[in-house]
Structure formats: C-alpha cells, structure tokens
N, C-alpha and C positions, 0 to 999 in steps of 0.2 A: 112225753116222759112224765111218769107219775110224780106226785109231790115228794114221796119218800126218797126216790132216787135222785131227784133234783137237790134235796137237802143234803144227801150224802155226797153228791158231786161237788156241791158248794163247800162242804166241809174239807174236801181235799186241799183247798186253798189255804186252810188254816193249819194244816199239818206242819210240824217243824222237825219231827224226827222220823226216821224210817219205820220205827215201831208204830207210830200213829198212822202213817200212810198205809202200812200193811193191814192194820186193823180196819181202816175205812175201805180199802180195796176188798177185803174179805166180806164186809157187809154189803158192798155194792154187788159182788158176785152172788151172794145169797139171795138177792132180789129176783134173780133169774129173769129180769126184765131185759128184752133184747136191746133196749136203748143203752144198757150198761156197756155193751160191746165197745162203742165209740169212746166212752169215758175210760174204760180200761186201756184201750189202745193209746189214749192220749198220754199215759204215763210210761209207755214202753221205752221212752228215751232216758229213763232213769236207771242207772246201773245198780247192781246189788240186789238187796232183798225187795226193794220196791218194784223194780222191773220183773223180778222173778215172781212176785205175787200177782202182778198183772198178767203174766204169761199163764200162770195156773188158773187165774180167773177166766181168761179167754178160752183156755182148754175146756173149762167146765161148760162152755156154750157149744162146744163141738162144731159141727158144720155151720151153725148160724154165724160163727165168727169168721168163717173162711173169706168172705168178700172183703171185710175190713182188714184182715191180715194180708191179703193180696195187695190191697191199696197201700198199706204201710210199707211193704217190701218194694213195691213199684215206685213209690215216691220218697221212700226213706233214704235220706242222705246221711242221717245220723247213724253212726256205727252201732250205738247201743240199741236203737230201734231194730236194725237189721239182725243183730246178734240175738236179741230177745225173740 
C-alpha cells in the first residue's frame, strides 16, 4: 500500500460525519490503487451515504473488486454488507 493510500485509510478513523466519510472514500477511490478495494469493502457495513459511496468506489474498480465482493457476500453476516 502506498503512503498516500495509507494516510487516507488512516483518516477514515478520524471521520465523524457521513460527509467526511464520503469525501475520504472518494479520495481513496481516485487513487485507483488496487489496495483500496479492501479499504472500501471495510466500510460496506455502514448504511446510508457511506455504504453507498463505498459501493460506487468498488464499482469503479470493476472486475478487480470481484474477488473481494465475493468474499464479503460469502462471509458477510451483516445485512448492510450484503445489501450494499
């Protein structure tokens, strides 16, 4: 994981509003770093705009995200993960 992506991933922990989360998720997506897929998948359990932003971000990776999405569905017991 490159330093910029690591910094963005760490900044997710500091978010307090959905607006902040969505802003960071968009920045993570724009890196187009394949390591971002796992980070985006990690917030799929969040309902509303945060989960929706993560879905859009993962869709931007196309087939590269397929493996992680299959893993989420297979192991996801959280209904928000499955729904997203």
